[in-house]
C-alpha positions as CSV (number, residue, x, y, z in Angstrom):
1,M,-43.6,24.7,0.6
2,N,-41.9,24.2,3.7
3,N,-39.2,27.1,2.8
4,Y,-36.7,24.2,2.3
5,N,-33.7,24.6,-0.6
6,E,-33.4,22.0,-2.4
7,N,-30.8,20.2,-1.0
8,F,-32.7,20.5,2.3
9,L,-29.6,21.3,4.1
10,Y,-30.7,25.1,6.1
11,P,-35.0,25.6,6.4
12,K,-34.4,28.9,4.2
13,Q,-32.1,30.2,1.4
14,P,-29.9,33.1,4.1
15,T,-30.4,36.8,3.4
16,S,-27.3,38.7,4.9
17,A,-23.7,37.5,5.5
18,H,-24.4,37.3,8.7
19,E,-27.2,34.8,7.8
20,V,-24.3,32.9,5.5
21,Y,-22.1,33.2,8.8
22,V,-24.4,31.0,10.6
23,M,-24.9,28.6,8.3
24,S,-21.7,27.6,6.8
25,K,-20.7,26.6,11.1
26,Q,-24.5,24.2,11.1
27,R,-23.7,20.4,10.8
28,N,-23.7,19.2,7.4
29,P,-25.0,15.4,7.8
30,I,-24.1,14.5,4.4
31,I,-21.4,15.6,4.6
32,E,-20.0,15.1,8.0
33,T,-21.2,10.7,6.9
34,D,-19.7,11.2,3.9
35,K,-15.9,11.8,5.8
36,N,-16.9,9.6,9.1
37,I,-17.4,6.5,6.0
38,E,-14.4,7.9,4.2
39,K,-12.2,7.7,7.8
40,L,-13.9,4.5,8.8
41,F,-13.2,3.3,5.4
42,N,-9.6,3.7,5.9
43,V,-9.2,3.0,9.9
44,N,-10.5,-0.9,8.3
45,N,-7.5,0.0,5.3
46,K,-5.2,-0.2,7.8
47,Q,-6.3,-2.4,11.2
48,T,-6.6,-4.9,7.9
49,Q,-3.0,-4.1,6.9
50,L,-2.1,-4.2,10.3
51,L,-4.0,-8.0,10.5
52,S,-2.2,-8.9,7.3
53,N,1.2,-8.3,9.4
54,V,0.4,-10.0,11.9
55,I,-0.6,-13.3,10.1
56,D,3.3,-13.2,8.6
57,I,4.4,-12.1,11.4
58,T,2.7,-14.8,13.9
59,N,3.1,-18.0,10.3
60,K,7.2,-16.0,10.3
61,N,7.2,-17.2,14.4
62,A,5.0,-21.0,13.7
63,I,7.4,-21.4,10.8
64,A,10.4,-20.1,13.7
65,I,8.8,-22.2,16.0
66,N,8.5,-26.2,14.4
67,N,12.5,-25.2,13.4
68,L,13.4,-25.2,17.6
69,A,11.5,-27.9,18.1
70,K,13.0,-29.7,15.3
71,Q,16.6,-28.7,16.3
72,M,15.2,-29.3,20.0
73,Q,14.2,-33.1,19.2
74,S,17.8,-34.0,17.2
75,S,20.0,-32.5,20.3
76,Q,17.5,-34.8,22.7
77,E,18.8,-37.8,20.2
78,I,22.3,-36.7,20.6
79,T,21.6,-36.9,24.0
80,D,20.0,-39.9,24.1
81,K,23.4,-41.7,22.0
82,Q,25.9,-39.5,24.6
83,F,24.0,-41.1,27.2
84,K,24.0,-44.8,26.2
85,I,27.5,-44.8,24.6
86,S,28.8,-43.6,28.8
87,L,26.7,-46.0,30.3
88,I,28.5,-49.2,28.0
89,V,32.0,-47.2,28.5
90,S,31.3,-46.9,32.7
91,I,29.8,-51.2,32.5
92,V,32.8,-51.7,30.2
93,T,34.8,-50.0,32.9
94,G,33.1,-51.3,35.4
95,L,33.9,-54.3,34.3
96,F,37.3,-54.6,33.4
97,A,38.2,-53.0,37.4
98,A,35.7,-56.0,38.7
99,G,38.0,-58.3,36.7
100,S,41.0,-56.0,37.2
101,F,39.7,-56.6,41.1
102,I,39.5,-60.8,40.6
103,L,42.8,-61.2,39.2
104,T,44.0,-59.2,42.0
105,L,42.3,-61.6,44.7
106,I,43.7,-64.7,42.6
107,Q,47.1,-63.0,42.8
108,C,47.1,-62.7,46.8
109,F,45.7,-66.0,47.7
110,K,48.2,-68.2,45.4
């Protein structure tokens, strides 16, 4: 027999309090592996939750940007209409000014 106990954790059964103390300070790979797996699982859960939150925030940002783009397009359309109206008003004002100038010239030469 290999002098291993049933759990295969220690090479022999402790025979003194000092050996029990030393063995208690030794690494237990099975327990450490379980603890590491549990820590990794908890970290993965937190990361998954964070990613879900990031996805939600990204979706909300996309909606906000889409709404902002629509508002900018609407503002651009209003600006285009105002430009066309001001252009028409300027042309009409120019025509009145030209007509007044021509009438003034006609009256001067009479």
